[in-house]
C-alpha positions as CSV (number, residue, x, y, z in Angstrom):
1,X,91.5,-1.2,-48.5
2,X,87.8,-2.3,-48.5
3,X,85.4,0.6,-48.8
4,X,82.7,1.1,-46.2
5,X,79.0,0.5,-46.9
6,X,77.0,3.3,-45.1
7,X,73.4,3.1,-44.0
8,X,71.4,5.7,-42.2
9,X,68.6,4.6,-39.9
10,X,66.0,7.4,-39.6
11,X,64.8,10.2,-41.8
12,X,63.2,13.0,-39.8
13,X,64.3,16.6,-39.8
14,X,67.8,15.8,-38.4
15,X,68.2,12.5,-40.2
16,X,67.5,14.3,-43.5
17,X,70.0,17.1,-42.7
18,X,72.6,14.4,-41.9
19,X,71.8,12.5,-45.1
20,X,72.8,15.6,-47.1
21,X,76.2,15.7,-45.4
22,X,76.9,12.0,-45.6
23,X,75.7,11.7,-49.2
24,X,78.1,14.4,-50.3
25,X,81.0,13.2,-48.2
26,X,80.9,9.6,-49.5
27,X,81.2,11.0,-53.0
28,X,84.2,13.1,-51.9
29,X,85.9,10.1,-50.4
30,X,85.2,7.2,-52.8
31,X,88.4,5.6,-51.6
32,X,86.8,5.1,-48.2
33,X,83.0,4.7,-48.9
34,X,80.7,3.1,-51.4
35,X,78.8,5.8,-53.4
36,X,75.3,4.6,-52.6
37,X,73.9,5.3,-49.1
38,X,70.7,3.6,-48.1
39,X,68.5,5.4,-45.7
40,X,65.7,3.7,-43.8
41,X,62.6,5.9,-44.1
42,X,59.5,5.2,-42.0
43,X,56.8,5.0,-44.8
44,X,54.2,7.7,-44.7
45,X,51.6,9.0,-47.1
46,X,52.1,12.5,-48.4
47,X,49.4,13.8,-50.8
48,X,48.5,10.2,-51.6
49,X,52.1,9.1,-52.4
50,X,54.6,7.0,-50.5
51,X,57.2,9.3,-48.9
52,X,60.0,7.0,-50.1
53,X,58.8,7.3,-53.7
54,X,58.9,11.1,-53.4
55,X,62.3,11.2,-51.9
56,X,63.8,8.9,-54.6
57,X,62.2,10.9,-57.4
58,X,62.5,14.5,-56.1
59,X,65.6,14.0,-53.9
60,X,63.9,15.9,-51.1
61,X,62.2,14.9,-47.9
62,X,59.1,17.0,-48.5
63,X,57.6,16.3,-45.1
64,X,60.5,16.8,-42.7
65,X,63.0,19.0,-44.6
66,X,61.1,20.8,-47.3
67,X,63.1,22.9,-49.7
68,X,66.5,21.1,-49.2
69,X,67.8,18.9,-51.9
70,X,69.4,15.6,-51.0
71,X,72.3,14.1,-53.0
72,X,71.1,11.6,-55.6
73,X,73.1,8.8,-54.1
74,X,70.8,8.8,-51.0
75,X,68.3,6.0,-51.6
76,X,65.2,5.9,-49.4
77,X,64.2,2.3,-48.4
78,X,61.0,1.6,-46.5
79,X,62.1,-1.7,-45.0
80,X,64.7,-1.4,-42.3
81,X,66.1,-4.9,-42.9
82,X,66.6,-4.2,-46.6
83,X,68.2,-0.8,-45.8
84,X,70.8,-2.2,-43.4
85,X,71.7,-5.4,-45.1
86,X,75.5,-5.8,-45.4
87,X,76.2,-2.3,-44.0
88,X,79.5,-1.7,-42.3
89,X,78.8,1.8,-41.0
90,X,75.4,2.4,-39.5
91,X,74.2,5.9,-38.5
92,X,71.4,5.9,-36.0
93,X,69.2,9.0,-36.0
94,X,65.7,7.9,-34.8
95,X,63.6,9.0,-31.8
96,X,65.1,7.3,-28.8
97,X,61.9,5.4,-27.9
98,X,62.2,3.3,-31.1
99,X,65.8,2.3,-30.8
100,X,65.3,-1.2,-29.2
101,X,62.6,-2.3,-31.7
102,X,64.5,-1.1,-34.7
103,X,67.7,-2.8,-33.5
104,X,65.9,-6.1,-32.9
105,X,64.8,-6.1,-36.5
106,X,68.3,-5.4,-37.7
107,X,70.0,-8.3,-35.8
108,X,71.9,-10.6,-38.1
109,X,71.7,-8.4,-41.2
110,X,74.8,-6.2,-40.8
111,X,78.2,-7.0,-42.1
112,X,80.4,-9.0,-39.6
113,X,82.7,-6.0,-39.1
114,X,80.0,-3.4,-38.7
115,X,80.3,-0.3,-36.5
116,X,77.7,2.2,-35.5
117,X,77.4,5.8,-34.5
118,X,74.4,7.2,-32.5
119,X,73.1,10.7,-33.2
120,X,70.2,10.1,-30.8
121,X,69.9,12.8,-28.0
122,X,68.5,10.8,-25.2
123,X,69.2,8.3,-22.4
124,X,67.2,5.2,-21.4
125,X,66.5,6.1,-17.8
126,X,64.4,4.0,-15.5
127,X,64.2,3.7,-11.7
128,X,66.8,0.9,-11.8
129,X,69.5,2.7,-13.8
130,X,70.7,4.7,-16.8
131,X,71.7,3.3,-20.1
132,X,73.3,5.1,-23.0
133,X,71.8,4.5,-26.4
134,X,75.2,3.7,-27.8
135,X,75.3,0.9,-25.2
136,X,71.9,-0.3,-26.1
137,X,72.8,-0.4,-29.8
138,X,76.0,-2.3,-29.0
139,X,74.2,-4.7,-26.7
140,X,71.6,-5.7,-29.2
141,X,73.7,-5.7,-32.4
142,X,77.0,-6.8,-30.8
143,X,78.9,-4.0,-32.5
144,X,80.9,-1.0,-31.2
145,X,79.0,2.3,-31.2
146,X,80.2,5.9,-31.1
147,X,78.1,9.0,-30.6
148,X,77.7,12.4,-32.2
149,X,76.1,15.5,-30.5
150,X,76.5,19.2,-30.7
151,X,74.9,22.6,-31.2
152,X,73.1,21.5,-34.3
153,X,69.6,22.8,-35.1
154,X,68.7,20.7,-38.1
155,X,67.3,23.4,-40.4
156,X,70.4,25.5,-39.9
157,X,72.7,22.6,-40.7
158,X,70.7,21.7,-43.8
159,X,71.1,25.2,-45.1
160,X,74.9,25.1,-44.5
161,X,75.0,27.7,-41.7
162,X,78.3,27.1,-39.9
163,X,78.3,25.0,-36.7
164,X,80.4,22.5,-34.8
165,X,79.7,19.0,-33.5
166,X,81.4,16.5,-31.3
167,X,82.0,12.8,-31.9
168,X,82.7,10.6,-28.9
169,X,84.5,7.5,-30.1
170,X,86.7,5.2,-27.9
171,X,88.4,3.8,-31.0
172,X,90.9,6.3,-32.5
173,X,90.8,4.4,-35.8
174,X,87.0,4.5,-36.1
175,X,87.1,8.2,-35.0
176,X,89.2,9.1,-38.0
177,X,86.6,7.3,-40.3
178,X,83.6,9.0,-38.7
179,X,85.4,12.4,-39.0
180,X,85.8,11.7,-42.7
181,X,82.1,10.8,-43.0
182,X,80.7,13.9,-41.2
183,X,83.2,16.8,-41.4
184,X,82.5,19.6,-43.9
185,X,83.5,23.2,-44.2
186,X,80.2,24.2,-42.5
187,X,79.8,21.2,-40.2
188,X,83.1,21.1,-38.2
189,X,83.7,17.9,-36.3
190,X,86.0,17.4,-33.3
191,X,86.6,13.8,-32.2
192,X,87.1,12.9,-28.5
193,X,87.1,9.6,-26.7
194,X,84.4,10.5,-24.1
195,X,81.4,8.9,-25.7
196,X,79.6,8.9,-22.3
197,X,79.8,12.6,-21.7
198,X,78.8,13.4,-25.3
199,X,75.5,11.5,-24.9
200,X,74.9,12.7,-21.4
201,X,75.0,16.3,-22.4
202,X,72.9,15.7,-25.5
203,X,70.1,14.2,-23.5
204,X,69.9,16.3,-20.3
205,X,70.2,19.6,-22.1
206,X,66.7,19.1,-23.4
207,X,65.3,19.2,-19.9
208,X,67.1,22.5,-19.3
209,X,65.6,23.8,-22.6
210,X,62.1,23.1,-21.3
211,X,62.9,25.3,-18.3
212,X,64.2,28.0,-20.6
213,X,61.0,27.9,-22.6
214,X,58.9,28.3,-19.4
215,X,61.0,31.4,-18.7
216,X,60.3,32.8,-22.1
217,X,56.6,32.1,-21.8
218,X,56.5,34.0,-18.5
219,X,58.2,37.0,-20.2
220,X,61.5,36.9,-18.3
221,X,64.6,38.2,-20.1
222,X,68.1,37.1,-21.0
223,X,69.4,37.4,-17.4
224,X,66.9,34.8,-16.2
225,X,67.6,32.4,-19.0
226,X,71.3,32.7,-18.4
227,X,70.7,31.7,-14.8
228,X,68.7,28.7,-15.9
229,X,71.4,27.7,-18.4
230,X,74.1,28.0,-15.7
231,X,72.2,26.0,-13.1
232,X,71.3,23.4,-15.8
233,X,74.9,22.9,-16.7
234,X,75.8,22.4,-13.1
235,X,73.1,19.7,-12.7
236,X,74.2,18.0,-16.0
237,X,77.8,17.9,-14.7
238,X,76.7,16.7,-11.3
239,X,74.5,13.9,-12.8
240,X,77.5,12.7,-14.9
241,X,79.9,12.8,-12.0
242,X,77.5,11.1,-9.6
243,X,76.3,8.3,-11.7
244,X,79.2,7.8,-14.3
245,X,82.2,8.9,-12.3
246,X,85.5,9.2,-14.2
247,X,83.9,8.0,-17.5
248,X,82.8,11.6,-18.0
249,X,85.6,14.1,-18.5
250,X,85.3,17.7,-17.4
251,X,86.6,19.1,-20.7
252,X,83.7,17.5,-22.6
253,X,81.4,20.1,-21.1
254,X,83.4,22.8,-23.1
255,X,82.9,20.9,-26.4
256,X,80.1,21.7,-28.8
257,X,78.1,18.8,-27.3
258,X,78.3,20.6,-23.9
259,X,77.9,24.3,-23.3
260,X,77.3,25.2,-27.0
261,X,74.5,22.7,-27.5
262,X,72.9,23.8,-24.2
263,X,73.0,27.4,-25.2
264,X,71.5,27.0,-28.7
265,X,68.8,24.6,-27.4
266,X,67.7,27.1,-24.8
267,X,67.4,29.8,-27.4
268,X,66.0,27.8,-30.3
269,X,64.8,24.3,-30.9
270,X,61.5,22.5,-30.3
271,X,61.8,21.9,-26.5
272,X,62.1,25.6,-25.8
273,X,59.4,26.4,-28.4
274,X,56.8,24.0,-27.1
275,X,57.5,24.9,-23.4
276,X,57.0,28.6,-24.2
277,X,53.6,27.7,-25.9
278,X,52.7,25.6,-22.9
279,X,52.9,28.7,-20.6
280,X,51.2,31.0,-23.1
281,X,48.3,28.8,-24.1
282,X,47.8,26.4,-21.2
283,X,47.4,23.5,-23.7
284,X,48.7,20.1,-22.9
285,X,52.1,19.1,-24.2
286,X,50.7,16.4,-26.4
287,X,48.3,18.9,-28.1
288,X,51.2,21.3,-28.7
289,X,53.4,18.6,-30.2
290,X,50.6,17.9,-32.7
291,X,50.1,21.5,-33.5
292,X,53.7,22.7,-33.7
293,X,56.1,19.8,-34.5
294,X,54.8,18.3,-37.7
295,X,54.8,14.8,-36.4
296,X,57.9,15.0,-34.2
297,X,58.0,14.5,-30.4
298,X,59.6,16.3,-27.5
299,X,62.4,14.7,-25.8
300,X,62.9,17.1,-22.9
301,X,59.6,16.4,-21.1
302,X,60.0,12.6,-21.4
303,X,63.6,12.8,-20.2
304,X,62.4,15.0,-17.2
305,X,59.9,12.3,-16.3
306,X,62.5,9.5,-16.5
307,X,65.1,11.5,-14.5
308,X,62.5,12.1,-11.8
309,X,61.8,8.4,-11.5
310,X,65.5,7.6,-11.4
311,X,66.2,10.2,-8.7
312,X,63.1,9.5,-6.7
313,X,64.1,5.8,-6.4
314,X,67.3,7.1,-4.7
315,X,65.7,9.9,-2.6
316,X,67.9,12.4,-4.5
317,X,65.3,14.8,-6.1
318,X,66.4,17.7,-3.9
319,X,70.0,17.5,-5.2
320,X,68.8,18.3,-8.8
321,X,66.2,21.2,-8.2
322,X,66.0,22.3,-11.9
323,X,65.3,18.9,-13.2
324,X,62.8,18.3,-10.5
325,X,61.1,21.6,-11.1
326,X,60.6,21.0,-14.8
327,X,59.0,17.6,-13.9
328,X,56.6,19.2,-11.4
329,X,55.4,21.9,-13.8
330,X,54.8,19.4,-16.7
331,X,53.5,16.4,-14.9
332,X,52.1,17.6,-11.5
333,X,50.4,20.8,-12.7
334,X,52.5,23.2,-10.8
335,X,52.6,26.8,-11.8
336,X,55.3,27.6,-14.5
337,X,56.7,30.4,-12.3
338,X,58.0,27.6,-10.1
339,X,60.9,27.6,-12.5
340,X,62.1,30.9,-10.9
341,X,60.9,30.4,-7.3
342,X,62.2,26.8,-6.7
343,X,65.6,26.7,-8.3
């Protein structure tokens, strides 16, 4: 049986945590995977050195996951074409706004039998429609693409604090392979076939987390946050049922990618953190991103804007009051206490 050539596209906080898992797992399953894993790293300067050079020498992403050692078989590559050349399994873990551009560069350089998995928590939402990033990857690269999402704060995963995650993969055979690539004693994987629901939950929960952050900034307690989480879960489920129909399964909302991810994101994570600071400081979101996120970007606020445009084009804003309220507070200058009064 031919072994799989694994490539990781992306190297931020989450991408680095995932690289640790994958690097160790391919060494534990040499009958299934080649030992060397190339990781595309967007080149940056850190203390006058290339980040890729530091990673390959120190086996640590000192910018995005400081203090966590990466396996020595993870090789940082600054050129995305060189990183993905001949790969049969491609793991996407880049900010969702860069997916299309990165995939266009990769076209024609993968192995003929390549498959992909998306760890990107977002949707491409415009006034004309909603596209899953697994679909966008599949469309551009002409390969099948699964999805992974769950209650997975990157720093906790990197430090091997137990958690679960969900892989949505229509192919049972590929699902077994992805399980082998990701599952560990501390990162427990469950594979289901609902790749649509996995991604939908992963994207929309970020909007709810922004609302939870507003509540924290206003000084409300656990009861209030529980109400926001419950209402947010209802709107996520309604969005899936309304616009994806039977493609989204009810049981998916009880997987790690559903309720568990929603809960942990509303109590931790950067969307909640920045939204709380937005209320407490009055600073613009872009300023807070620069101050608090070490070069990373929020996804919840951008997704709220995209969801608003999509719903507005269909005159359906009133049917999703929590999503709409988050949008109005961030983009229309409404008072943060609207999160309580309007939902």
